[in-house]
N, C-alpha and C positions, 0 to 999 in steps of 0.2 A: 504492500500500499503507498501509495504518497504523504507522509505524514510528517508534520514537524514531530522532533523528540520533545517529551515530558522533559521536567525539570529532573525528574528523577533519573530518567535515562543520560542526560548529560553528565548528572553525577557519576552514574555508572560508567559511561565511556571514558572520563577523566580517571576512575580508578582503573579501568583495566588498559589505557594508555601509559600509568603510571607504571602499572605491572609489565608493559612490554619493554620500559625502560630499563629497569630491574633485569628481568628474565633476558632480555638481548635474543639472541638465537639459540637458546638453549634446547628449543623442541626439535632438535633435528637428528637424533638418532633412532637405530632401526626399530622397530615396534617388535614388541613380545614374540609374536605369533611366526616371526622370521619366513612369513609368507611373501610379504612384500617389503620392501624399503622402503624409507622418507623420501628419495631421490624423487624428483618430479621425473626426470627421464626415466625412471624405472617404473612410473605409474603411469604417466602421458607417453604413449610410443607413438611414432609417425608411422602413417599407412604401412601396414605390409610388416610390421615389425612384431617381437613377441612380449609387447610390454602386456601387463593386466587389462588395460585399457588402451586402445588403440585411437587415435584422432581420426577422423575422416580425412580423406586425401584433400591436401590443399587447405586442411586448416591449420593456425598457428598454434604455438603452446600456447596454453593461458598464462596468464600472470599469476604468481606464485608469491603470496604474501611471506615476507622472510620470517615474521614470528608462527607462520604456520604451513610448514613443509608438510605436504600432501602424503598419506599413507592410506594403504586400504585399510588398517584398523582404525582409523578417524571415519573414513566413509562408512564403514559396518556399522559405527556405534553413532552417526548421524543419522544413517538411515531409520534406524529403531526409533530416535528420540522425534524425528520428522513426523513419524506415522504413529508416536504414541499419545493418543487421548489424556492422559494422566499428566502429561505436560504441560496442561493449562489449569490454571489455578481451581477452578469448578470441576475439572476433570469430564469437558463434554465436547472439546474440540483440541485437534492437533492440525501442525501445518498443513498436512495434506488434505484436510476436510477445506481448504480454500485453495488448494492446488492438485486436483484430481490427475492421476494418471493418465485416462481414458480420453481427458479433455484437454491435454498437453500441457497438464499441470496449472489448467484454470479451473474455476469452479461451476461455469455457466450462467453464472446470476449474473443481474444488473450491475450490481454494487455486491461486495460480501459483506456477509454478516459475523461478527466478532464472538468470541466464546461466552458474552455477557447479554447478546441479542442484540448489541446497537449494529447498526447498518454504517460501513464505512462510506464515505464520499467517493471512493474510486473504484473501479473495475479491477478485477484481480487479476495482474499480468501474468502471461505465461513463464514458467521457468526454464523453457527453452532455452539453450547456450546463455544461461543467467552469468555464469563465469567471464562471458564476454562482453558485457556489459560495462559501457562509460559509466554509468550511473545507474543506481538500483530502483529507481522508481518512477511513476509518472512526470515528475515534477520536481523532487526535491535534488537539486545538485550538489547536496552536502553528504549526502549517502553513498559511497563509491565501491565498497565492496560487501564481500559476502557477510563477513564480520560484525559489521555495521549495521547490515539489515537485519541479521539474527538478532542483536540486541534491540533494535528497534520494536520487533515483530514482538518480542518476550516483554516489554516493558512497556510499550507505549498505552496511554492512559484517555486517549481522546481520538479514536475509541479504542476499548481494551480489546486486544487481538489474544494472548495466551495470560496474560493478567498476572505476570509475575510482580510486576513493580508494588513494593510494601511487603512481599511475602517472598522476599530471594532465600530466605534460610529455609523455610519449609519443603521451598519446589526443590532445592538441592539435598534436603533429605529425603524427597521421596525418591532421586536417582540412587543415593546413597541406601536405601534400604527399601527396594519396592515390595508392596506389598500384595500377595499372591490373588487377594479379592479382588484386586484394582484390575486384573486381566482376566479375558476369558480362557487365555491359554497360560503357559507358564511365564512368569515373568521376565523380562530381561534381565543377566546378571550383568547391571551396569557398573559396579565396582571393578569385575573383571575387564569388561570392555574399555573403561577408562583408564584401567592401569594398562592394559596393551596399546592403547591410541597415544597414551602421554607419560611414557616412562622416564622419562626426565621431569617430571613436574613434581616438585615435593609435595604438592595437595592435588589428588587428581580430577575431584570435581568441584568446579568454581565455576562463577559465572563466565569466566574467562576460555575455559577449557569447553565448556558448553557450546557458545558461538563458535569457537574452533571446528566442532564437529559437525555442527549444522552446515557452516561455509562448508568442508571439506565434502559432504553429501551433495549439495548443490553443486558443487564444482565438477561433477562429474555428468550432470545432467545435458549430454553432449549428441546433438543431433545434426547429421549430414549424410544419410542416406536415404533420402527421398527417390522420387522416380526421377526428379528435375536432375538431382547429384549423378545417379547412376548415367544419364544420358549426357551430363557433361564429362563425364568420366570414361565413356564408349563402353560401359558395362552394362548387360541385359537389362532391362528394364519394360516397365510396360507404359510410358509417357505417351499420351494420345497425340494424334496428328493437331487436334483442336490446342491442345497444352502446348504445344510447340508454337503455334501460330500467336497464344495467349504470349509466352514468352517474349516474341518479337514485338507485341504491343507494349509489354511491360516494360521495356529496355529502350522503346523509342522516345522522341521528343515530342510526340504527337501526346500522349499521357504523361511522362515524365515521373512517372513511380517512383524508379530507379536511384532519382536525385535524393532521396530520403530513405529508400529502402535499398540501400547499395552494399556491395563486397558480398562476402562468404554468408553472412548471418543477416542480411537483408535488413540492416539497421544502419544509420549515420551515427549512432552513438557506441562506440566500442574500445574495447581495451583487450590487449593480449602482450606477452612478452616480447620485446623487440619492437615494439610501436615507439617512434618517437615523441608523439605528441597525442596524448588521449583525446579522442571524439567524444565530446559532451553537447551533442547538438537537441536543440528545443526549438519546436515549430507552432506556428498559430495556424490550425489547419481551417480555421473559419467556420469552425461547429457552431458559434454564436457572437451574437452582436446586439446585446441586450440595450434597448433604449438608443440604437443606432450610431452608442458612443465608444463600443469596441468592448464592454464589458462581457464578462461570464458568469454564472450563478454565484452567488456567495461565497458557497463551499467547493469551488473549483476555479480559483484565480490562476492555477498554474504556477509557473516559474517565478510568477511576482511574488509569489507568498515568503518567498526566499530571497529575492534581490530587491525588493520594494522598489522595482522600476516599472513606472506605468507601460512602457514599451514590450515588458513581459508578462503583460497582463494575456491568457489565452494559449502560453506556449507551453506543448508540452512534449516529451520524448517521443520518436517515432520506435515502436516495439519492432522486435523482429518479426516478419513474415511467415518464419519458418512454421510448420503445423498450422496454420491460421484457419484453413478449413474446418479445425475440431474447438477452435477458441472465442467462438460467438458467446455473448452479443461484443458490439465492437467499440471503439474509442474509451478514453479514459474513465467516463462514467458509463459505458455499456449501453448509451443511448442509441445507437444504431444495431439493429438486431440480425441483419444478413448481409453476405459478400454483396449480393445485388443492390442494397442498399446503399453501400459503400461506395460502389461506384458512382451510383445518383448522386451522391454527396458531391464527390470530386468533379464529377461530369458538369455539374453545375458550377463548380468552383465555391462551394458553400452552400451551408444550409440555411432554408428559410423557416422560420415559426411564426405563425399567425395569432396576431389576438384573439382572444384574451388570455391568451397562455402568459404566464410571468415572465417568460424568456423570449418574449415574441423581440424577433429582429432578422435582418436578413446578413449572413455570415459573410455572402460575398462580397459586401459592403464594410466589413470588419477593417478598420484603420489599421489593426496589426495583422491583417492576414498574409501569410507567407508568400511571398513572388512566386514561389513554386505551385501554390494552388491557383490556376488561371482559367482552370475548365476546358472542357474537350468534348469533342463530337466522336459518340461512339454507336456501331449500328448494333442491332440486335444479336447478330451471329458476332461480332467481334466482343461484344459483352460476355457470350456464353464462352468463348474462347479464353477470354481474360481468368474466368470463375474456373476454368478446366486448368489453367496453369497456375492459379492458387490452389487448388487441389492434389496438384503433381508435387507440391511441397511437403507433404504429409509424409511423414517418417515412421511407417509400421514398425520397424525393427525398434525404435527408439520407445515408441508409444507400447509397445509389449514388452520391453526389458524386463528381465524377471530381477536384475539387482536395482532397480530402480522400485520396485513393487511392495506393497504392504506386508510386512512379515508377521503382522497379526490377523490378516485374514479380513479386516474391517471395510476394506474397500476393495472393489472389483477391478480387474482389467477391463479394457475395450472389449463388446462382441465379437468381433472381428480377431482378437489375438488367439491364438492357439493355444 
C-alpha cells in the first residue's frame, strides 16, 4: 500500500537503522542447513546456470542489500511468515490475503482491507518482480526496498495492516513459541527457522530479522517466462498472431504505451544490481480532474503527499504489466475494472467523470496530465490484438510455482495450475 509511515514506524525504522550501523555486514555467513550459501551468485544464477533460483534470460541480477545477503533459509522463513495469519495482531490476516498467488499476488479488490477491517485508499499492487521496483508503493518515494516495505506493513496504523504497532513484544513472542492451537496443521518451528536464517545474529527473533526474512521471500517472486518472453527468446510458445500484432501496437508511437511500461519489467521505475541511476518515475495519467483544477480525491493525491509540490498532484508509479491479465481491477484506486476499459481511458487521453459525482471533471484537461497521455485512435480489431498481447504476458510457471505457494494450505493456487 502507498501509505505514510506512522510515528511508531519511524521510531522503529530509526531503531533498525541504528542496528544496521552496529551490525554492519555481520549476516554474511552460511546458513545452518548447508544446502545453500548466502552468496547472491549462488542463489540467483543466470539462465542456464545450476543456481537454486535461475533468473530468466536477459534479466539483471537484483540489487542486494548489504545487511541482508540472500539465503534460501531466509527465503523459506519468509514464506512461512508471509502466509501465517497468526502474524497479524488479531490473527485474521496474513500478507498473502492481500497478495494471492492465483492473482499474481494481488487480491482482486478495488481497494484492500486491513486486518482490522479498515479499507485502504489504494489497490493492492502485484508483487510480480517486486525486487526490481525502484520504489515499493503507488506514490511513496520514501520506501525504496523490501525491508522498508515490510516494516510499513507490520507497523502501519492508518490503516492498520498486520497491526504490530504497540504490540511488538507480544508478536515476537508468538514467533518464539508458536502455539499448536493457532494452526490447522503443526505450527512452524520458527525458533529453528530463525536460527538457520540468521546464524550470526546474537538475538535471532527481532523486528530486524523479521523484516529481512519477509524481504528475502519477496525477492524471489521473479516472473519472466510468459509466452511473450519465450517468443522473444525463440523458444517454443503459444503466442498467437493477434498477440504479436498487439505487441507491435504496444511498442508503437501510435499508442506510446512503452514509454512508461518499458524494459524487461514493463515499468519505468526499476532498480537492480549494476544500474547507474535508479529510475523512480511517477506520472499523472489523467484519471481525475476534480473541479477542473487538476485535483485528485482527498485520500489519493499521489506523489504530492510526500513532496508537497502542487505539480506532483495525481502522480503515481507505472506498475509492471507482467501478469496484468490476472491483476484486475486497475489503477491506484482500482477504479477501472477491465483491460478494455483501460484502453478506453488512454485512447481518450483521460477519463471524464460527470456530475453529480463528487469527483466530476475531465481528466484529459488536467493541467498536470503527463505529456505521454495524448489519446489515440484504435480499431476494434487492434483493441483485441492489444488485449491478446497483455494476456501473453501471463507467466503460468510463476503463478503455479510451488516454492511461492501457501505451506499451510489456506489459499489455493489458480484453477489452471496442475
